N, C-alpha and C positions, 0 to 999 in steps of 0.2 A: 312568408313561411319559407324556410330553407329546406329544400328537398335533397340536397347533395348531388354528387355527380351522377349523370344518367348511365354511365358505363365505366368499365375499368380503364385505367391508364394502359397505354400500349406503346411499344417501340416498333416502328416500321422502317426497314431498310430497303431501298429500292435502287435498282440500276436499270438503265434503259438505253436503247439505241434506235435511231430513226433514219429513214432515207427518203429521198424524193427525186424524181427524174422526169423531165419533159420529153414526151415522145413526139410532139409536134407543137404548133402554135396554139392548139386548142385542147390537147389531151396530155395528161401527165399521170404518173403512177406514184404511189407512196406506200410506205409500210414501216414496220418497226417491231421490236421485241422488248419485253420488260420482265424483270424478275423482282419479286418482293418477298421479304421475310417478315412475318408478323409475330411479335412476342407480347402477349397480353399479361399483365401483372395481376395475379390472383390476390385478393385481400379478403378480410372478414365479410365485407359487403358483397364482393364478387368472387366467391370461393371457387366457382367453376370456370372463370374467365379463361384460364390457360388451356382449357379443352378446345379452344378455338385457335390455338397457335398453329402455325404452318407456313409453308412457302408456296408461292404461286408463280406461274409463268404464263405469259400471253404473247401471241404472235398475230400480227394484223397485216393485211395488204389491201390496197384499194386503188381506185381509178377515179379521176375527176376530169371534167371537160366542159367546154362552153358551147352552147347552141344558140342560134339566132342572135349571135354577137353579144348577148348580155346575160343570158341565163346560165348559171353554173350548176351542173349536176355532179353528184358523187355517189359512189357505192363502195362499201367496205365489208370485208369478211374478217372475223376474228375467232381465234381458238384460245381458250384459257383453261388452265388446270390448277387445282388446289390440292396440295398434299399435306395432310396434318402431321403433327409431331406426336403420333400415338405412342412411340417408344418411350416417352417420358412417364407413362403410366403402367401400372402392373397389369399384365395381360388378363383378359376376361373379367375385369372390373367394370363398373358402370362408367367411370371416367374414361377408361380405355375405349369402350364401345362408343361413347358419345363423340370422342375425338375421331375415331375411324369413320364414323357416319358422315363427317364433314367432307371427306374426299369427293371431288367432283370434277367433271369436265364440261365446259360450256362452249357452245358454238353460236356465234352471233352474226347476223347479216343486217346491214344498215344501208339505207338509201335516202337521199335527200336532195334539196335544191336551195339555191339562193338567187333572189331577183333584186337587182338594184332599183331603187325608187327615185329616179332622177337625182337631184342633189340632196334629197332629204335623208337618204340612208338605204337600207335594204331589208327585205323580208326573207326569212329562211324557215325551212321546215324539214323534218326528218321522221322516219319510222324505222324501228328496229325490232327484230324478233330474235329471241334467245331460247335455245333448248339446252337444258342442263341435266346431265345424268349423274346419279350418285350410285357407284357400284356396290356399296355395302348396305347392309340392313339398317334402317333407321330405328333407333332404340325404342322410342315410345310407341311406334306403330308396328314394328316387326315387318316392314315392307321395304322394297327397293324404291327409293324416291325418284320421281321424274318431274321436272318443272318445265313449263313453257311460259315465257314472259314476253309481253309486247309493250313497247314504249313509243308514244307519239309526242313529238315536240314541235312547237311553233315559236318563233322568236322574231323580234324586229329591232333593228339598230337605227337610231335617229341621229342625224348630224346636228348637234346642239348649237353649233356656231351660227346657224341660221336664225336662232332665237334671240341672240343678243350681240351687239357690236363689241361688248366688253369681254367677250370670250375669244381666246386665240385657238382653243381646241376644246371640244366637248362631244362625248358620245353618251347616248341613253340606250341601254340594252335591256329590253324586256323579253322574258321568255316564260313559257308555261309548258308543262308536260303532264301526261297521264301514263302511269305504269300499272299494268295488270299482270299478276302472277297466278297461273293456274297449275296446281300440283295434284298428283294422284293421291297425295296425303292432304286432306282438307285443312289441317291446321296451318299449312304453309300458303294457303290462298290469301291474296290481298289485292286491294286496289288503292293506289296512292296518286294524289294530285299535288303538283309542286308549281310554284310561281316565284319568279325572282325579278328584281329591278336593280340594275347596276348603272350608276352615273359616274362618269369620269370627266373632269374639266380642268382647264388651265386658263387663268385670267390673262388678258392682254397686258403688256407692259405700259 
């Protein structure tokens, strides 16, 4: 059964810059900035898609370091803003109010670690918390929306060359995450579980 596209087509333009600097043999800092412009194409099936058009900017800075000679720790802070293209719509219409309601500012803190597992690979995990504020009234609830999101991720990378002499390089990357969003507007509450398996390999000559 053909169900069609799950969402509208969109054009996304992005520019970014990043930096990193070692402060010592064990400690380094990193950061960056990114700007994106999102243009979603409204169609008969997705007539309101362009209400989500807008431009976003994000800034991040973090620190990483090594303890006990083998465990890598990191922490990162990020601020992101989204500004909708509400001027494309007639003022005080539903489309205009829906667009304006998307304006938000999100603050995220992330911490994690990575531990090497001898020659086999490494184990990594992280936890992130995000608070998002929407300064405008949400159309369907007539409330000022506030969201709090937590995400926990665990992953493992395995050195696949230990499995076969016919491989010159191979990595197996498995990761799983749980994301929970709590909002003061119940319709935006959700809990999501994700898992992925990525295998890269190169055969020996």
